[in-house]
C-alpha positions in Angstrom: -48.4 -133.0 -9.4 -48.8 -131.0 -12.1 -51.6 -129.2 -10.5 -48.9 -128.2 -7.4 -46.3 -127.0 -10.2 -49.0 -124.7 -11.2 -49.9 -123.6 -7.8 -46.1 -123.3 -6.9 -46.0 -121.4 -9.9 -48.9 -119.1 -9.2 -47.4 -118.6 -5.8 -44.2 -117.6 -7.3 -45.5 -115.4 -10.0 -47.5 -113.6 -7.0 -44.8 -113.0 -5.1 -42.8 -111.6 -7.6 -45.8 -108.9 -8.5 -46.1 -108.2 -4.8 -42.3 -107.2 -4.8 -42.6 -105.5 -7.8 -45.2 -103.0 -6.3 -43.6 -102.8 -3.1 -40.2 -102.3 -4.9 -42.8 -99.5 -7.4 -44.4 -98.0 -3.8 -40.7 -97.7 -2.4 -39.7 -95.4 -5.5 -42.6 -93.7 -5.1 -42.4 -93.0 -1.7 -38.7 -91.7 -2.6 -39.5 -89.7 -5.4 -42.3 -88.0 -3.4 -39.9 -87.6 -0.6 -37.4 -86.0 -2.8 -39.7 -83.7 -4.7 -41.2 -82.8 -1.0 -37.4 -81.8 -0.3 -36.7 -80.4 -3.3 -40.5 -77.8 -2.6 -38.4 -77.5 0.7 -35.4 -76.3 -0.8 -37.2 -74.1 -3.4 -39.6 -72.4 -0.6 -36.9 -71.7 1.4 -34.9 -69.8 -2.0 -38.1 -68.0 -2.6 -38.3 -67.0 0.9 -34.8 -65.9 0.8 -35.2 -64.1 -2.1 -37.9 -62.4 -0.8 -36.4 -61.6 2.7 -33.4 -60.2 0.4 -35.9 -58.2 -1.7 -37.2 -56.7 1.6 -33.9 -56.1 3.0 -33.0 -54.4 -0.3 -36.9 -52.3 0.0 -36.1 -51.4 3.3 -32.5 -50.2 2.1 -34.2 -47.8 0.0 -36.8 -46.7 2.5 -34.0 -45.7 4.5 -32.1 -43.7 2.5 -30.3 -41.0 5.0 -32.5 -37.7 5.3 -31.0 -35.1 2.9 -28.7 -32.3 4.5 -29.1 -29.1 2.5 -26.5 -26.6 3.3 -25.9 -23.1 1.9 -22.8 -23.4 -0.7 -23.1 -26.7 -1.0 -25.0 -29.0 -4.3 -27.1 -31.9 -2.2 -28.3 -32.9 -6.4 -25.0 -33.6 -7.8 -26.8 -36.3 -9.9 -27.8 -33.6 -12.4 -24.1 -33.1 -13.3 -23.9 -36.9 -13.7 -26.6 -37.2 -15.9 -26.4 -34.3 -18.1 -22.6 -34.6 -17.9 -22.3 -30.8 -17.4 -20.6 -28.7 -15.0 -22.5 -27.2 -12.1 -22.6 -23.7 -10.3 -24.8 -23.3 -7.3 -26.9 -20.0 -8.0 -28.8 -19.8 -4.9 -30.2 -22.6 -1.7 -33.2 -22.0 0.3 -32.3 -23.8 3.7 -35.9 -23.0 5.3 -38.4 -22.6 2.5 -41.5 -24.3 4.7 -43.8 -24.1 1.5 -46.2 -26.4 3.1 -49.8 -27.8 1.3 -52.0 -29.4 4.2 -54.9 -31.3 2.4 -56.9 -32.4 5.4 -54.3 -34.7 6.9 -52.5 -35.6 3.7 -49.6 -33.1 3.8 -46.6 -32.2 1.2 -44.2 -30.0 2.7 -40.7 -28.7 0.6 -38.6 -28.0 3.3 -35.8 -26.7 1.2 -34.8 -26.6 -2.7 -31.7 -25.5 -4.5 -31.0 -23.6 -8.0 -27.9 -24.5 -9.7 -26.8 -23.4 -13.7 -25.6 -26.2 -15.7 -23.3 -25.6 -18.3 -21.5 -27.6 -21.1 -23.8 -30.4 -20.9 -24.4 -33.3 -23.4 -26.1 -32.4 -26.8 -28.8 -35.0 -25.8 -30.1 -32.8 -22.9 -30.1 -29.8 -25.1 -33.8 -30.0 -26.2 -34.9 -30.0 -22.2 -33.7 -26.2 -21.8 -34.7 -25.0 -25.1 -32.2 -26.3 -27.7 -29.0 -24.8 -25.8 -26.2 -26.4 -23.7 -27.3 -24.8 -20.5 -30.0 -23.7 -18.3 -31.1 -24.3 -14.8 -32.5 -27.3 -12.7 -34.4 -26.6 -9.7 -34.5 -29.5 -6.8 -36.9 -29.8 -4.0 -36.2 -31.6 -0.8 -39.9 -32.4 -0.2 -41.6 -34.7 2.3 -45.2 -36.6 1.9 -46.9 -37.5 4.6 -50.6 -39.3 4.7 -51.7 -39.2 8.8 -55.3 -40.3 7.3 -56.6 -43.6 8.0 -57.5 -44.2 4.6 -55.0 -44.4 1.2 -55.0 -41.4 -0.5 -54.3 -40.5 -4.5 -52.3 -37.8 -5.6 -50.5 -37.0 -8.6 -47.8 -34.8 -7.1 -47.9 -31.8 -9.3 -45.5 -29.7 -7.7 -43.8 -27.1 -9.4 -42.4 -23.4 -10.5 -45.5 -21.1 -12.3 -44.4 -17.8 -14.2 -45.9 -14.8 -14.8 -46.7 -15.9 -18.1 -49.1 -19.1 -17.4 -48.6 -20.2 -21.2 -44.8 -20.5 -20.5 -44.2 -23.6 -18.7 -41.8 -25.0 -16.6 -41.4 -28.7 -16.7 -40.8 -31.2 -14.2 -37.7 -33.0 -14.6 -37.6 -36.9 -12.7 -35.0 -37.8 -14.7 -32.2 -35.4 -12.6 -33.1 -37.4 -9.5 -31.5 -40.2 -8.7 -34.1 -43.0 -8.8 -33.8 -43.9 -4.7 -34.9 -39.9 -4.1 -37.9 -40.1 -6.1 -41.2 -39.9 -4.8 -42.9 -43.9 -4.8 -46.5 -44.8 -4.6 -46.7 -47.7 -2.2 -49.4 -49.9 -4.1 -51.5 -48.3 -6.9 -50.8 -45.8 -9.3 -50.4 -42.5 -7.6 -51.9 -44.2 -4.2 -50.3 -43.8 -0.9 -51.1 -45.7 1.9 -53.0 -44.5 5.0 -49.9 -43.3 7.7 -47.5 -43.6 5.7 -44.3 -40.7 5.4 -41.5 -40.7 2.6 -38.9 -37.9 1.5 -38.3 -37.1 -2.1 -36.8 -35.3 -4.6 -38.7 -32.7 -6.9 -36.3 -31.3 -9.6 -37.8 -28.7 -12.5 -35.9 -27.5 -16.0 -35.6 -24.3 -16.5 -33.9 -22.5 -19.7 -32.0 -18.8 -19.8 -35.1 -17.1 -21.2 -37.4 -18.6 -18.2 -34.8 -17.8 -15.7 -34.7 -14.2 -17.1 -38.3 -13.9 -16.7 -38.1 -15.1 -13.0 -35.6 -12.3 -12.6 -37.7 -9.9 -14.2 -41.3 -10.6 -13.3 -40.9 -13.0 -10.1 -42.0 -16.4 -10.2 -44.5 -19.0 -7.5 -44.1 -22.3 -6.6 -47.0 -24.4 -6.6 -48.4 -27.4 -4.8 -51.1 -28.8 -6.3 -53.6 -30.0 -4.3 -55.4 -33.1 -6.1 -55.7 -35.7 -3.2 -58.4 -37.5 -3.1 -59.3 -41.1 -1.4 -61.2 -41.8 -4.5 -59.3 -40.9 -7.8 -61.7 -38.2 -8.4 -61.3 -34.8 -8.3 -64.5 -34.1 -7.4 -63.8 -34.9 -3.7 -60.3 -33.5 -3.3 -58.9 -32.7 -0.2 -57.6 -29.3 -0.5 -57.0 -26.9 -3.0 -53.9 -25.4 -4.5 -51.0 -23.9 -2.4 -48.6 -21.2 -3.8 -45.3 -19.4 -2.3 -43.2 -17.0 -2.9 -40.3 -18.4 -5.2 -37.0 -16.6 -5.1 -33.4 -18.0 -7.5 -31.2 -15.3 -6.1 -30.0 -13.7 -2.6 -31.3 -10.6 -4.2 -34.5 -11.6 -4.9 -34.9 -13.4 -1.4 -34.2 -9.7 0.2 -36.6 -7.9 -1.0 -39.2 -10.8 -0.3 -38.6 -10.5 3.1 -39.2 -6.9 3.4 -42.7 -6.9 1.0 -46.1 -7.2 2.5 -47.9 -10.6 3.1 -50.8 -9.9 0.7 -53.9 -12.7 1.0 -53.2 -15.7 -1.5 -56.0 -14.6 -4.0 -55.1 -16.0 -7.6 -53.9 -12.8 -8.1 -50.9 -13.2 -6.0 -50.5 -17.1 -6.7 -50.8 -16.6 -10.6 -48.2 -13.6 -10.2 -50.4 -11.7 -12.3 -48.8 -8.1 -11.7 -47.7 -5.8 -8.6 -49.7 -5.3 -5.7 -49.2 -2.2 -3.4 -51.1 -2.2 0.0 -53.0 1.3 0.9 -55.6 -0.2 3.4 -55.8 -3.0 5.6 -57.7 -4.6 8.2 -56.6 -8.2 9.8 -58.4 -8.3 12.4 -61.8 -7.5 11.5 -63.3 -11.2 12.6 -67.0 -10.6 12.0 -69.1 -13.7 12.1 -72.7 -14.5 11.3 -74.4 -18.0 11.5 -77.0 -19.3 8.9 -78.7 -23.5 9.4 -74.8 -24.4 10.9 -73.2 -22.7 8.8 -70.5 -20.4 10.6 -68.8 -17.4 7.9 -66.1 -15.6 9.1 -64.8 -12.2 7.3 -61.4 -12.5 8.9 -59.7 -9.4 7.5 -59.8 -7.4 4.3 -57.4 -5.8 2.2 -57.0 -3.1 -0.6 -54.2 -2.3 -3.0 -53.5 -0.7 -6.0 -52.7 -3.3 -8.6 -50.7 -2.8 -12.0 -50.6 -5.9 -14.4 -47.2 -7.3 -15.6 -46.6 -8.0 -19.3 -47.8 -11.2 -19.5 -51.4 -10.1 -18.2 -52.1 -7.4 -19.6 -54.9 -8.8 -21.8 -56.7 -9.6 -18.6 -57.4 -6.2 -17.6 -58.0 -4.7 -21.2 -61.4 -3.6 -20.7 -60.0 -1.3 -17.6 -58.6 0.7 -20.4 -55.4 1.7 -18.7 -57.3 3.3 -15.8 -55.7 2.7 -12.3 -57.3 -0.3 -11.2 -57.9 -1.2 -6.9 -58.8 -4.5 -6.0 -60.6 -5.4 -2.7 -59.5 -8.9 -1.1 -61.7 -10.4 1.7 -60.8 -13.4 3.6 -63.8 -15.6 4.4 -63.4 -18.6 7.1 -66.3 -21.0 6.8 -67.3 -23.7 9.3 -69.8 -26.1 8.2 -71.6 -27.8 11.0 -74.8 -28.2 9.3 -75.6 -31.5 7.6 -75.2 -30.5 4.5 -72.0 -30.5 2.3 -71.3 -26.5 1.1 -69.6 -26.0 -2.1 -66.7 -23.2 -1.5 -66.5 -23.1 -5.2 -69.9 -22.5 -5.9 -70.3 -19.8 -3.5 -71.5 -16.6 -4.9 -70.4 -13.0 -3.5 -70.7 -9.5 -4.3 -70.0 -6.2 -3.1 -72.5 -3.7 -2.9 -71.1 0.1 -3.0 -73.0 2.8 -1.5 -76.8 1.2 -1.7 -77.1 -0.1 -4.7 -75.1 2.4 -6.3 -72.6 -0.2 -7.6 -72.4 -3.5 -7.5 -69.4 -5.6 -7.9 -69.3 -9.5 -8.8 -66.3 -11.5 -7.1 -63.6 -11.9 -10.0 -61.8 -15.2 -11.4 -58.9 -13.9 -9.0 -61.1 -15.6 -6.1 -59.2 -18.7 -4.7 -60.6 -21.4 -2.1 -58.9 -23.9 0.0 -60.7 -26.7 -1.2 -64.3 -27.5 -3.4 -66.0 -28.7 -0.9 -67.0 -28.9 2.8 -68.3 -31.7 4.2 -70.3 -31.8 7.6 -67.8 -30.8 10.3 -65.5 -29.6 7.8 -63.5 -25.8 7.8 -62.3 -23.9 4.8 -61.2 -20.6 3.5 -61.9 -18.5 0.2 -60.2 -15.4 -0.5 -63.4 -13.2 -2.3 -62.0 -10.7 -4.6 -63.4 -7.5 -6.4 -62.5 -5.3 -9.0 -62.6 -1.6 -9.1 -61.6 1.0 -11.2 -60.2 3.2 -8.7 -61.4 6.9 -9.9 -64.9 5.1 -9.2 -63.7 3.2 -6.1 -62.8 6.6 -4.3 -65.9 8.0 -4.5 -67.5 5.0 -2.3 -68.4 5.8 1.3 -70.2 2.4 2.4 -69.2 -1.1 0.8 -71.5 -4.4 2.0 -70.3 -7.9 1.4 -73.4 -10.2 0.5 -72.4 -14.0 0.8 -74.6 -16.5 -0.8 -76.9 -18.3 -1.0 -75.1 -21.2 -0.2 -75.0 -24.2 -2.6 -73.9 -28.0 -2.6 -71.6 -29.8 -4.7 -74.7 -30.1 -7.7 -75.0 -26.2 -7.5 -78.4 -26.8 -5.7 -79.8 -23.9 -3.0 -79.3 -24.3 0.4 -80.8 -22.6 3.4 -83.8 -21.5 1.4 -81.4 -19.6 -0.7 -80.9 -17.1 1.8 -77.7 -14.6 1.8 -75.4 -13.0 4.7 -74.4 -9.7 4.5 -71.3 -7.9 6.2 -70.1 -4.4 6.5 -66.7 -3.5 5.1 -64.4 -1.1 6.4 -63.1 1.7 4.1 -59.9 2.7 6.6 
């Protein structure tokens, strides 16, 4: 009897234990279910947040296109940020400044010049410690039609005759939703994307006066690269006539379209054309590289005050600049460096030999097989000697690769240049 009681006790204990375990399992299942439900709710909240963020991003990306109208200020944010009064000085609704870097393109469609007065004292240090100055805002578009992501520093802005007098960019005077935004990494823009943005520059009173006196240029730098290295840049800098008043714009319309060598691009002085052949189109081929002298310009040149020191060796003599526009089509198997290209003008069969000057410029440093580019080759003469020459030959080459090694056995090309 005692044994039976013990067995009954053990059985009851076992039932109690099993019941307890069952209860624990049920509790655990309930807890797991609750936790799962919480996770689902959390995930739904996260997804809701992501959708909200995506919607916000889409709203930023879908900013209405800027309308630039003569007589109206489109970047009124300048007044809000400086707490100053704005006066519209000039609007260019058809600037059309374009730098196409082999499918990665920056275009400045329009810009405005506003004068800011009675600004908050905190902004005076941006304008030469004066409480007034100017802000130039450009409406621009970045378009990457390439199949690869591209790195670009977005260096745009104004260049004065005196390169040491720098006009600074002014991102703080552009509303955040209108600022240029990289797609993923620092200064990286994804393939097949496009976005409009504003780019602002701040100009002191003294700088504005220099623009009125000596003119200025607008530059879109060409440092776009698929690797982030400058050595493989997709294109060179492009510079454009830049006007800040209606009067300047009228004078620019009447001015001749000079080749964009560095003398023009950097606004080093005044050019006066006295001879030009725009359709020379003389082509020669070497090992798959075709070089074409499209045209030549001859100008009298007077350096401005900011650049007189560059031409001190001419000792006040009259200066002539010859600029040849050279197109290069690389169908060879080699990378050809435009930057390393040698050129020389042979005058009167060796009576004078002139190396290309620092005023030469190229559309891009290197041409890969299948690529084309252009170079503006410049040569400086004292006018008294130039006038006695009756024969000029342009020698181009040897061609070099990106490491400055000779290509095509060091051979050169020679072109006859017209003098009339």
